[in-house]
Structures are given as C-alpha cells and as structure tokens.
C-alpha positions in Angstrom: -14.4 -37.4 -66.8 -10.7 -37.9 -65.7 -11.4 -41.5 -64.7 -13.2 -42.2 -68.0 -10.2 -40.7 -70.0 -7.8 -42.8 -68.0 -9.9 -46.0 -68.5 -10.2 -45.3 -72.3 -6.5 -44.7 -72.5 -6.0 -48.1 -70.7 -8.4 -49.9 -73.2 -6.8 -48.3 -76.3 -3.4 -49.4 -75.1 -4.6 -53.0 -74.8 -6.2 -53.0 -78.4 -3.0 -51.7 -79.8 -1.1 -54.4 -78.1 -3.3 -57.1 -79.7 -3.0 -55.4 -83.1 0.8 -55.1 -83.0 1.2 -58.7 -82.0 -0.4 -59.6 -85.2 2.7 -58.7 -87.1 2.0 -55.2 -88.4 5.0 -52.9 -89.0 5.1 -49.1 -89.3 6.6 -47.0 -92.0 8.1 -43.6 -91.3 5.3 -41.9 -93.3 2.6 -43.4 -90.9 1.2 -46.0 -93.3 1.1 -49.6 -92.1 1.7 -53.0 -93.9 1.2 -56.6 -92.9 4.1 -58.7 -91.9 3.1 -61.6 -94.2 0.6 -62.4 -97.1 -1.3 -64.9 -95.1 -2.6 -62.3 -92.6 -5.5 -61.1 -94.8 -6.8 -64.1 -96.9 -9.6 -62.2 -98.6 -7.4 -59.4 -100.0 -6.7 -59.3 -103.6 -3.2 -58.9 -105.0 -2.3 -55.3 -105.5 -5.4 -54.0 -103.6 -5.1 -51.7 -100.6 -5.5 -53.4 -97.3 -7.8 -51.7 -94.8 -7.2 -52.1 -91.0 -9.9 -51.4 -88.4 -9.1 -51.0 -84.7 -12.0 -51.4 -82.2 -12.2 -51.2 -78.4 -13.5 -54.0 -76.3 -17.3 -54.1 -76.5 -17.5 -54.2 -72.7 -15.2 -52.5 -70.2 -13.3 -54.9 -68.0 -14.9 -55.0 -64.6 -13.0 -55.1 -61.2 -13.5 -58.2 -59.1 -16.0 -58.0 -56.3 -14.6 -56.3 -53.1 -11.5 -55.4 -55.1 -11.9 -51.7 -54.2 -12.3 -52.3 -50.5 -9.6 -54.9 -50.3 -7.2 -52.8 -52.3 -7.8 -49.7 -50.2 -7.2 -51.8 -47.0 -3.8 -52.9 -48.4 -3.0 -49.3 -49.2 -4.1 -48.0 -45.8 -2.0 -50.7 -44.0 1.0 -49.6 -46.1 0.4 -45.9 -45.2 0.0 -46.7 -41.5 3.2 -48.8 -41.6 5.1 -45.9 -43.1 3.7 -43.5 -40.5 4.5 -45.9 -37.6 8.0 -46.7 -39.1 7.2 -50.5 -39.4 7.8 -52.8 -42.3 5.4 -52.8 -45.3 3.8 -56.3 -46.0 3.3 -55.6 -49.7 5.6 -55.0 -52.6 5.8 -51.2 -53.5 5.3 -52.0 -57.2 2.2 -54.0 -56.4 0.8 -51.0 -54.4 1.6 -48.6 -57.2 -0.2 -50.8 -59.7 -3.2 -51.1 -57.3 -3.5 -47.3 -57.2 -3.3 -47.1 -61.0 -6.1 -49.7 -61.2 -8.4 -47.8 -58.8 -7.7 -44.6 -60.7 -8.6 -46.2 -64.0 -12.1 -47.1 -62.7 -13.3 -43.7 -61.4 -12.3 -44.2 -57.8 -9.7 -41.4 -57.8 -11.8 -38.8 -55.9 -12.7 -41.4 -53.2 -9.1 -42.6 -53.0 -7.8 -39.0 -52.5 -10.3 -38.4 -49.7 -9.4 -41.7 -48.0 -5.7 -40.9 -48.2 -6.2 -37.4 -46.8 -8.3 -38.8 -43.9 -5.6 -41.3 -42.9 -2.8 -38.6 -43.0 -5.0 -36.2 -41.1 -5.7 -38.7 -38.3 -2.0 -39.4 -37.9 -1.0 -35.8 -37.8 -3.7 -34.9 -35.3 -2.4 -37.6 -33.0 1.0 -35.9 -32.9 -0.2 -32.7 -31.3 -0.7 -33.9 -27.8 2.9 -34.6 -27.2 3.7 -31.0 -27.8 0.8 -29.5 -25.8 1.8 -31.4 -22.7 5.6 -30.6 -23.1 6.8 -28.7 -19.9 8.2 -25.5 -21.3 7.8 -22.0 -20.0 7.2 -19.1 -22.4 10.1 -16.9 -23.3 8.7 -13.9 -21.4 8.4 -16.0 -18.3 12.0 -16.9 -18.6 13.0 -13.3 -18.7 10.8 -12.5 -15.7 12.3 -15.3 -13.6 15.8 -14.8 -15.0 16.3 -18.5 -14.9 17.6 -19.3 -18.3 19.8 -22.4 -17.9 17.1 -25.0 -17.2 14.5 -23.5 -19.3 17.0 -23.0 -22.2 17.7 -26.7 -22.0 14.0 -27.6 -22.1 13.7 -25.2 -25.0 16.3 -27.1 -27.0 14.7 -30.4 -26.2 11.3 -29.1 -27.3 12.8 -27.8 -30.6 14.5 -31.1 -31.3 11.2 -32.9 -30.7 9.5 -30.5 -33.2 12.3 -31.0 -35.7 12.1 -34.8 -35.4 8.4 -34.7 -35.9 8.9 -32.5 -39.0 11.6 -34.7 -40.4 9.5 -37.8 -39.9 6.6 -36.1 -41.6 8.6 -35.2 -44.6 10.1 -38.6 -44.9 6.7 -40.3 -44.6 5.0 -38.0 -47.2 7.8 -38.7 -49.7 7.2 -42.5 -49.4 3.4 -42.1 -49.4 3.5 -39.9 -52.5 5.7 -42.5 -54.3 3.0 -45.1 -53.8 0.2 -42.7 -54.9 2.2 -41.1 -57.7 -0.3 -42.1 -60.4 -3.1 -40.5 -58.4 -1.0 -37.3 -57.9 -0.1 -37.1 -61.6 -3.6 -37.7 -63.1 -6.5 -36.9 -60.9 -4.9 -34.3 -58.6 -3.0 -32.6 -61.5 -6.3 -32.3 -63.5 -8.1 -30.7 -60.6 -6.4 -27.3 -59.9 -8.4 -26.8 -56.7 -6.9 -29.8 -55.0 -3.4 -29.6 -53.5 -0.8 -32.1 -54.4 -0.2 -35.0 -52.0 2.9 -33.2 -50.7 1.1 -29.9 -50.3 -1.8 -31.7 -48.7 0.7 -33.0 -46.1 2.1 -29.5 -45.5 -1.4 -28.1 -45.0 -2.3 -30.7 -42.5 1.0 -30.3 -40.6 0.6 -26.5 -40.6 -3.0 -26.6 -39.4 -2.7 -29.2 -36.7 0.8 -28.8 -35.4 2.5 -25.4 -36.1 -0.7 -23.3 -36.1 -1.5 -24.5 -32.6 -1.1 -21.3 -30.5 0.9 -22.9 -27.7 3.1 -25.0 -30.0 3.9 -22.1 -32.3 4.6 -19.8 -29.4 7.0 -22.3 -27.8 8.7 -23.0 -31.2 9.3 -19.3 -32.1 10.3 -18.4 -28.5 12.8 -21.3 -28.5 14.3 -20.2 -31.9 14.6 -16.6 -30.7 16.2 -17.8 -27.5 18.8 -19.8 -29.4 19.7 -16.9 -31.6 20.0 -14.6 -28.6 22.3 -17.0 -26.9 24.5 -17.2 -30.0 24.6 -13.4 -30.1 25.8 -13.4 -26.6 28.7 -15.6 -27.6 27.4 -19.1 -26.7 27.8 -22.1 -29.1 24.4 -23.4 -30.3 23.1 -26.1 -32.7 23.0 -24.2 -35.9 21.8 -27.2 -38.0 18.8 -27.4 -35.7 18.0 -23.7 -36.3 18.5 -24.2 -40.1 16.1 -27.1 -40.2 13.4 -25.4 -38.1 13.5 -22.1 -40.1 13.4 -24.1 -43.3 10.3 -25.8 -41.9 8.6 -22.4 -41.3 9.6 -21.3 -44.8 8.1 -24.5 -46.3 5.0 -24.1 -44.3 4.8 -20.5 -45.6 4.6 -19.0 -42.1 8.2 -17.7 -41.9 7.4 -14.1 -42.4 4.2 -13.9 -40.3 5.2 -16.1 -37.3 9.0 -15.6 -37.1 10.5 -12.8 -39.1 8.5 -10.0 -37.7 9.2 -10.9 -34.1 12.9 -11.7 -34.9 13.4 -8.2 -36.4 11.7 -6.6 -33.4 13.9 -8.5 -31.0 17.0 -7.5 -33.1 16.0 -3.9 -33.1 15.5 -3.9 -29.3 18.8 -5.7 -28.7 21.0 -3.5 -30.8 19.3 -0.3 -29.7 20.2 -1.0 -26.1 23.7 -2.3 -27.1 24.4 0.8 -29.2 23.5 3.2 -26.4 25.6 1.2 -23.8 28.7 0.7 -25.9 28.8 4.3 -27.1 29.2 5.3 -23.5 31.7 2.5 -22.6 34.0 2.2 -25.5 36.3 4.4 -27.5 35.4 5.1 -31.1 38.0 2.7 -32.8 36.9 -0.2 -30.5 33.2 0.6 -31.1 33.7 0.7 -34.9 35.4 -2.7 -34.9 32.5 -4.1 -32.8 29.9 -2.7 -35.3 31.8 -4.3 -38.2 32.0 -7.6 -36.3 28.2 -7.5 -35.6 27.4 -6.9 -39.3 29.6 -9.8 -40.3 27.9 -12.1 -37.7 24.4 -11.2 -39.0 25.4 -11.7 -42.6 26.7 -15.1 -41.6 23.4 -16.0 -39.9 21.6 -15.2 -43.2 23.9 -17.6 -45.1 23.8 -20.3 -42.4 20.2 -20.6 -41.3 18.0 -17.5 -41.9 15.9 -17.1 -45.1 17.4 -14.9 -47.7 14.5 -12.6 -47.6 15.5 -11.6 -44.0 18.9 -10.2 -45.1 17.9 -6.7 -46.2 15.7 -5.8 -43.2 18.1 -7.5 -40.8 21.2 -5.7 -41.9 19.3 -2.4 -42.2 18.2 -2.8 -38.6 21.7 -3.4 -37.3 23.1 -0.4 -39.4 20.3 1.9 -38.1 20.7 1.0 -34.4 24.5 0.7 -34.2 25.4 3.4 -36.8 22.5 5.5 -37.9 21.5 6.5 -34.4 25.0 7.5 -33.4 26.6 9.2 -36.5 27.1 12.6 -34.9 28.0 11.2 -31.5 30.6 8.9 -33.0 32.3 11.7 -35.0 32.2 14.2 -32.1 33.7 11.6 -29.8 36.5 10.2 -31.9 37.0 11.7 -35.4 39.5 14.4 -34.2 41.6 11.8 -32.4 41.6 9.5 -35.4 42.7 12.3 -37.7 45.3 13.7 -35.2 46.8 10.3 -34.7 46.6 9.5 -38.4 44.8 6.2 -37.7 44.6 5.1 -41.4 43.0 1.7 -40.8 40.4 3.0 -38.4 39.5 5.9 -40.7 39.1 3.5 -43.6 36.7 1.4 -41.5 34.9 4.6 -40.4 34.3 5.6 -44.0 33.3 2.1 -45.0 30.7 1.8 -42.2 29.3 5.4 -42.7 28.9 4.6 -46.4 26.4 1.9 -45.5 24.1 4.3 -43.8 21.9 6.8 -45.5 23.3 10.3 -44.9 26.4 8.9 -43.2 28.9 10.2 -45.8 27.4 13.6 -45.7 27.7 13.9 -41.9 31.3 12.7 -42.1 32.0 15.3 -44.8 30.7 18.1 -42.6 32.9 17.1 -39.7 35.8 16.6 -42.1 35.4 20.2 -43.2 35.2 21.5 -39.6 38.3 19.5 -38.6 40.4 21.0 -41.4 39.2 24.5 -40.6 39.9 24.1 -36.9 43.3 22.5 -37.3 44.4 24.9 -40.1 43.3 27.9 -38.0 45.6 26.9 -35.2 48.5 27.1 -37.7 47.5 30.3 -39.3 46.1 32.4 -36.5 49.0 32.0 -34.0 51.8 34.6 -34.7 54.3 32.4 -32.8 54.1 29.8 -35.6 54.9 32.3 -38.4 58.4 30.8 -38.9 57.0 27.3 -39.4 53.6 28.2 -40.8 54.2 27.3 -44.4 56.0 24.0 -43.7 53.2 23.0 -41.3 50.6 23.8 -43.9 52.4 21.7 -46.5 52.7 18.8 -44.0 49.0 19.1 -43.1 48.1 19.2 -46.8 50.1 16.0 -47.5 48.4 14.3 -44.5 44.8 15.1 -45.6 45.7 14.1 -49.2 46.9 10.8 -48.0 43.7 10.2 -46.0 41.5 11.1 -48.9 43.4 8.7 -51.2 43.6 5.7 -48.8 40.7 6.1 -46.4 38.0 8.0 -48.3 38.5 6.2 -51.6 39.5 9.4 -53.5 35.9 10.7 -53.0 35.6 13.9 -55.1 33.4 15.5 -52.5 36.1 15.2 -49.8 38.7 16.6 -52.2 36.6 19.7 -53.0 35.6 20.2 -49.4 39.3 20.1 -48.4 40.1 22.8 -50.9 37.3 25.0 -49.7 38.3 24.5 -46.1 41.9 25.4 -46.8 40.7 28.6 -48.5 38.6 29.5 -45.5 41.1 29.1 -42.7 44.1 30.5 -44.7 42.1 33.8 -45.2 41.1 34.1 -41.6 44.3 36.1 -41.0 44.6 39.0 -43.5 47.6 38.9 -45.9 50.1 37.2 -43.6 49.7 33.6 -44.8 49.8 34.8 -48.4 52.9 36.8 -47.6 54.7 33.9 -45.9 53.8 31.5 -48.7 55.3 34.0 -51.3 58.4 34.3 -49.2 58.7 30.6 -48.9 58.6 30.1 -52.6 61.1 33.0 -53.0 63.5 31.4 -50.5 63.3 28.1 -52.4 64.1 29.8 -55.6 67.0 31.7 -54.0 68.4 28.6 -52.3 70.0 27.6 -55.5 69.3 23.9 -55.1 70.4 22.1 -58.3 68.8 18.9 -59.5 70.7 16.8 -62.0 68.9 14.4 -64.3 70.7 11.3 -65.5 69.4 11.3 -69.0 70.9 7.9 -69.9 68.6 6.3 -67.3 65.4 7.9 -68.7 63.9 6.1 -71.7 62.2 8.0 -74.5 62.6 11.5 -75.8 62.4 14.6 -73.5 60.8 17.8 -74.7 62.4 20.9 -73.1 61.2 24.4 -73.3 63.4 27.2 -71.9 62.3 30.7 -71.1 65.3 33.2 -70.8 64.9 35.9 -68.2 66.6 38.8 -69.8 68.9 41.2 -67.8 66.2 43.9 -67.8 64.1 41.7 -65.6 66.8 40.7 -63.1 66.4 42.0 -59.5 68.5 45.1 -58.9 70.8 45.5 -55.9 72.2 48.7 -54.3 75.9 49.1 -55.4 78.3 48.9 -52.5 81.9 50.2 -52.3 84.3 47.9 -50.4 88.1 47.9 -49.8 89.8 45.0 -51.6 93.2 43.8 -50.4 96.1 44.0 -52.9 95.9 40.3 -53.8 92.2 40.7 -54.8 92.1 44.2 -56.2 92.4 44.2 -59.9 92.3 40.4 -60.1 90.8 38.7 -63.1 88.0 36.2 -63.0 90.6 33.5 -63.3 92.5 35.0 -60.3 89.4 35.1 -58.2 88.6 31.5 -59.0 92.0 30.6 -57.6 91.4 32.7 -54.5 87.8 31.6 -53.9 87.5 29.1 -52.5 90.8 28.9 -50.6 92.5 26.3 -48.5 93.1 27.0 -44.8 95.4 25.1 -42.4 94.0 23.9 -39.1 95.2 21.4 -36.5 93.0 18.8 -38.1 94.6 19.5 -41.5 93.8 21.5 -44.5 90.2 22.5 -45.3 88.7 24.0 -48.4 86.2 26.8 -47.7 83.5 27.9 -50.2 82.7 31.5 -49.3 81.3 34.7 -50.7 83.3 37.9 -51.5 82.4 39.5 -48.2 83.3 36.4 -46.3 86.6 36.3 -48.1 87.5 39.9 -47.3 86.9 39.2 -43.6 88.9 35.9 -43.5 91.9 37.5 -45.4 92.3 40.0 -42.5 93.3 37.2 -40.2 96.4 36.6 -42.3 97.6 40.0 -40.9 96.5 39.7 -37.3 95.0 37.4 -34.7 92.1 39.4 -33.3 89.9 42.3 -34.6 86.9 44.1 -33.3 83.7 44.8 -35.3 84.7 48.4 -35.9 88.2 47.4 -37.0 86.9 44.9 -39.6 84.3 47.5 -40.8 87.0 50.1 -41.3 89.4 47.7 -43.0 86.9 46.1 -45.4 84.4 49.0 -46.0 81.5 46.6 -45.9 78.1 48.2 -45.0 77.2 47.7 -41.3 74.2 45.3 -41.7 76.0 43.3 -44.4 79.1 43.0 -42.2 77.1 41.9 -39.2 75.4 39.1 -41.2 78.8 38.1 -42.7 80.4 37.8 -39.3 77.4 36.0 -38.0 77.7 33.4 -40.7 81.5 32.9 -39.9 81.3 32.9 -36.1 77.7 31.9 -35.2 76.7 29.4 -37.9 77.2 25.6 -38.2 80.8 26.0 -39.5 82.4 28.4 -37.0 85.8 29.2 -38.5 85.9 32.4 -36.3 85.5 32.8 -32.5 83.4 35.6 -31.2 83.8 37.2 -27.8 81.3 37.4 -26.0 79.4 34.3 -27.4 75.9 35.1 -28.6 73.7 34.6 -31.6 73.8 38.2 -32.8 76.8 40.5 -33.6 76.9 43.6 -31.3 79.1 46.7 -31.2 82.4 46.0 -29.5 82.4 42.2 -30.3 85.9 40.8 -30.9 86.7 38.1 -33.4 89.7 35.7 -33.8 90.6 32.6 -35.8 89.1 29.4 -34.4 92.3 27.2 -34.1 90.2 24.3 -32.8 87.9 24.2 -35.8 87.0 20.6 -36.8 84.7 19.3 -39.6 84.2 15.9 -41.1 84.2 17.3 -44.7 87.2 18.6 -46.6 85.2 21.0 -48.7 83.0 23.2 -46.6 80.4 25.7 -47.8 79.6 28.5 -45.4 76.1 29.8 -46.2 75.3 33.5 -45.8 72.7 34.4 -43.2 69.4 35.5 -44.8 68.7 39.2 -44.4 65.8 40.0 -42.1 62.8 41.6 -43.8 62.4 45.3 -43.3 59.1 47.1 -42.7 59.3 48.5 -46.2 59.8 45.1 -47.7 56.9 43.7 -45.7 54.7 46.4 -46.9 55.9 45.8 -50.5 55.1 42.1 -50.2 51.6 42.9 -48.9 51.0 45.2 -51.8 52.1 42.6 -54.3 49.7 40.1 -52.7 46.9 42.6 -53.1 47.9 43.3 -56.7 47.5 39.5 -57.5 44.1 39.5 -55.8 42.7 42.6 -57.4 41.7 40.6 -60.5 39.5 38.3 -58.4 37.9 41.3 -56.8 37.2 42.9 -60.1 35.7 39.6 -61.5 33.4 39.3 -58.4 32.1 42.9 -58.7 31.4 42.5 -62.4 29.7 39.2 -61.9 27.4 40.6 -59.2 26.5 43.7 -61.2 25.9 41.7 -64.3 23.4 39.6 -62.4 21.7 42.4 -60.4 22.0 45.2 -63.0 21.4 47.9 -60.3 22.7 47.8 -56.7 23.4 50.2 -53.8 26.9 50.7 -52.5 26.3 48.9 -49.2 24.6 45.9 -50.8 27.4 45.6 -53.4 30.0 45.6 -50.7 28.1 43.0 -48.7 27.8 40.6 -51.7 31.4 41.0 -52.6 32.5 40.0 -49.1 30.3 37.0 -49.3 31.8 35.8 -52.5 35.5 36.4 -51.7 37.5 33.8 -49.8 40.0 36.3 -48.5 39.6 39.5 -46.4 39.7 42.9 -48.2 39.9 46.4 -46.7 36.9 48.6 -47.5 39.2 51.2 -48.9 40.8 48.7 -51.3 37.4 47.5 -52.4 36.3 51.0 -53.0 39.4 51.6 -55.2 38.4 48.6 -57.3 34.9 49.9 -57.8 36.3 53.3 -58.9 38.6 51.5 -61.3 35.7 49.6 -62.9 33.8 52.8 -63.3 36.7 54.4 -65.0 36.9 51.4 -67.4 33.1 51.6 -68.1 32.2 48.3 -66.6 29.7 50.1 -64.4 28.5 53.6 -63.6 27.0 55.7 -60.8 23.4 56.4 -61.0 22.8 60.0 -62.1 20.0 60.6 -59.6 21.5 58.6 -56.7 25.3 58.7 -56.4 25.2 55.9 -53.8 23.8 53.5 -56.4 25.6 51.7 -59.3 24.3 50.5 -62.6 25.8 47.8 -64.8 27.0 48.9 -68.2 26.4 46.2 -70.8 
C-alpha cells in the first residue's frame, strides 16, 4: 500500500505539472482561471469554465532489468563506502534511483537487500577482534604483569573505537543515499528499525555482543580508569568515545556500569580501611574531598550522566559512611583543640553529604563540649580563672558554629544544653563564681564614653535610678584624721586628693583613696613606721589597713618599701618611702586590693544562687504534678532531679515541696502522707 501511495503521489504530481504549464493561475480563494481566452474554444462568454484533471491511463513502467541494474549500482556504492573507496556514481543519481525503486513497490525488497549487505560487512569485522592477543583483566591481576598487557589493552580499545567510528561514518553516508526509503517505507512500518538503528543493531549483535570482544572491551575500559585513579595519564578521549558507543548501543548499564560500580566499591573500601590507619584525620579528609572531585570530573568528561548518583554515593559510603565514628574519635578533639577552622569546615561539609553524618558529628560535638567544660569547672585549682576560661571557650565554640557548621541551629541548641550539663556538675561553685565575676565587673567602675557626634540617628535612652534605700550598706569605721584633713570641706579634700609627690624622677600625681592618703601623709612626719605604729596613728581597722599597705607596697605602683619583702602584710613589717620609685606616667592611680571573701559571704552567695533557682524548682514540681496528678514522694523527687539541669540538695527540694503545699498547689494524701495530689 505504501508503494502504491508513493506511485499515485508521483502520477498526480506529473498531471498537475502538465495542467499548470497550460497557463492556469490560482486565486487566493482556491478558484482557478485560464491565462487567456483561447485556451477553451467551446466556452461561451460569461459561462463558468469546468476543469477536469485525470491521471495517466496506464502507470509508467520501469525499463527491463532496471531494478536489478539499479540495485547493482546501489550495492557497489554501499560497498565502496564500506571499503573507503571512491564511488563511481553521482550521489544525486543514486538518491533518485532509490526514489524510483520505492515508487514501484520495491521498498521492502530494497530494505532487505540493504540490510543483508550491511550485515555481511559487519560480520566480516569480528574476526580481527577475536584473534587479537589480549589477556583478560583477571589474568593480568594474577600475573601482576600490567605494563605489556595494558599496552595491548589500549591498542585493542583503539581498534574497537576505529571500527565503531568507521561504522558510524559509513552508516551516515549510506542513510543519505537511502533517505527516501528511510522516510517513506521504514517510517510507515513501525516494526522496522530505521537505517541508522538497523546499523546499531547489527554492530551490537555481531561485534559488541560477542562474549570475548565485550569482555576485552569492558576489561580494557576498567583498566584505563583504574590506572587514572592511580595517578597515571590516560587517553580520556578514547574512553569518552567507547563509553558513548556503549550508551548508543544501549548496553552501557548492563555491560559496563554494574561492573564499574562493583570495582569502584571494592577499590574505595580497601582504600578507606588502609588510609584511616595510615593518615591523620585532616589529611584523610582532604584525600576524600579530592577523590569526590575526581569522580565528579569523570562523570563530566567521559562517563554517562546516569552513573553520577550511584558513583558518588559509592565513594561517600566507602570513604566516609563506613568511617564516621572512627574519624571523629581519631581526630575531632584535636581539630577542636587546635581551632582548625578550615579542616572543621571541610569535616562538616563532607559529613553533610552522608546520611546520618551530621547527627553523628552532633553527638561527638556535645561530648567534646561536656568533656572540655568539665575540666574547667571540676578542678578547684582553676577557680580563679574559671569564669574567664568559660567565656573564652564560649567565644570559641560560637565562632566554630558560625563559620564551620553554617550556623546550624541543632549545633547551637546542643551547645547550650552541653554548657548547662557540665556547669552544673559541680554544685553551686560555678554559679557563685559567675555571680562574683559580674559583681567585680560592676564594681570595677569602668567608664565607657560614647562620641554622640559620630553616631548618626536618634538614640533612645532609658534610665533607672537606684534610690539610696537600695544602695549596699557598709559598716561605719572610726579613723584618725590629721589636722590638714580633719574638718576639711569637699573642696579642700579635692585639693588634697590626689596630691603631688616629689621623687628623684620628678613630681608624680597619685590618685588614692582616703585610707591610702592617711597612710602616705604619715611619711611627711617620719621615714619608717611599723604596721602597729601606722595602725595606732590612723585608727584604720586591721584588715583594711593590711589591704591598704599591700596596695601601696606590694602592688604594681610600689610607692612604699616593705621589710621583709613578701606579697602579704604580716605583724612587725616595716614600711618606708620608696625613694627610687619610677613610673612612665605622671598621673598614677593606685587601686585598692580586693577584699577576700569570708566564709559568711560565701555562704550568703550560695544562698542567693539557690534563691534564684527556687522558681525553676517550683515550676518543675508543679509541671510534674499537673501531668501525673498523683505521685509518691520518692517518684516526685526522682522526676524533679531528671528535669533540673543543676544539682539540688534533698533538704532544699523538700522545702520547696512544703512551700507549694502551703500555697495550695498540691496537697498530701489524707490516707497516705507519703503521697502527693495535685490541686487544680
């Protein structure tokens, strides 16, 4: 039917050509008119003219032996293309010959004849590959002789590639000659492959599907990839062409990809085990990152895009996924201790690629913070520096979260919980020291000045006045003031404090307290005084006097000399003016020595800390009772301890329970005093 339709189309075209040459024009509306009045002599003026178009009465016949002779020409042309020799006939003539044959119901026979010629040629190519001297890849490994066999492998692959390139070039030319056949008969028969696909089927069946040839080809490709992974330079364009061939032949996944992924899995499994033992964590991480970049480049350069996902997943699993815990146990603490920002960033980036990697990192991050923080908090020898070390540690982990962990909220929350945990490992002391640290900062009297003219925009200022009733109280102290101070006005004291003192280096202006002034004024009346003499003359309380003398004789600006030399002031110590005193500044402020905390003050601080925490304890108890409704004393105590982040003495916890009972948040069970009921 296809041939008849093509022939009819050919006849109609010829009829139209005869009709149009008769001088008939066309209107846009589809009607026709004659070019002149003499064309139809029998037509009357003004009458409609009727045109009739008829086919030839008999279909034109092909000359005798035309079919055989034409096929012979076509066959010779195909064989010339396959043998890379010159074609005797004009390509346009050959194309027209194919069109003529198709127009006379010879399409099916022509297609079969063309397929047979192509099949014979491709079958003749297989022998050169079967006889090619190449060992299998497994044999190479067994003999461990890779140089010669690798060379043979490359030569074999180049031969296969040349055969494939020649085949593609030949089929393109053949199809251009038989294009009319491809676009009519083949297109109308869905069961038939196109001429190009027919060539692919034949090449796949007779060349690549041959067991030995396919084995040698795949082994050779895998060997080249392995050599490249080992650092050797290879012909990447050859690999790209061969793998593209496998993809075009639709055997890439079945024949190559599966084996390639198996070899990749085996290679990186062994490499991961070996390098985890041999290399330090930073070096190993950089190696993993380098491997991932290399494999991604292979996908871009010569592998099929479909291989990317399973390939990268295989590398990540064997080099990272199998060693997550081992990597962190071996090197995370060192990276954090040394503050290796770049390496930590790479660690987070790589662990983020593996399922569960970030979660494992998070757990080790928590354990590190707890362990490091505990060393600061637990050791009593670090009490003096505990708060500053905690602040420095907090700054460090904040920086790591911001820069290395991409501000991940999970790491922020985990850090907060870890700090709560280790700070409360030691009852009360950390909280006490933090409170004292804040108090010392407030007492230090540091003044910050703001240059308003340099700050654009309006500033909103809210001031809360601390009235005198809330100022801290001090124990009044009676002292003996010298005549020049006793009865002086505020203006007089301003003239006396600070005062200028003459030394060998020149005059210096000292900024001192009242007690320090009273001590220094004594040395206008004498050169040397004992502790007892100064105490008697000034009337300053013993502990205050010792701190005052310590600031003048043992501090950074030692305007007095103490005999014997020591850090503390003891009974019988003698003091004199330091004539050799030198200082680079003219105005010198002598700070008072901070008073050491007494046992009573320490107990008071602890009590204040507990007072601040009692609201959290109350909230935890009420929350538990509201949920459980009824609970025994022991179970309530246990659940409260589980919820609180800080330690509480059982006696203090019992007091809070009694307080809540008094305030009607809960009550004792009337039948069982050891059981509590929630009061709604």
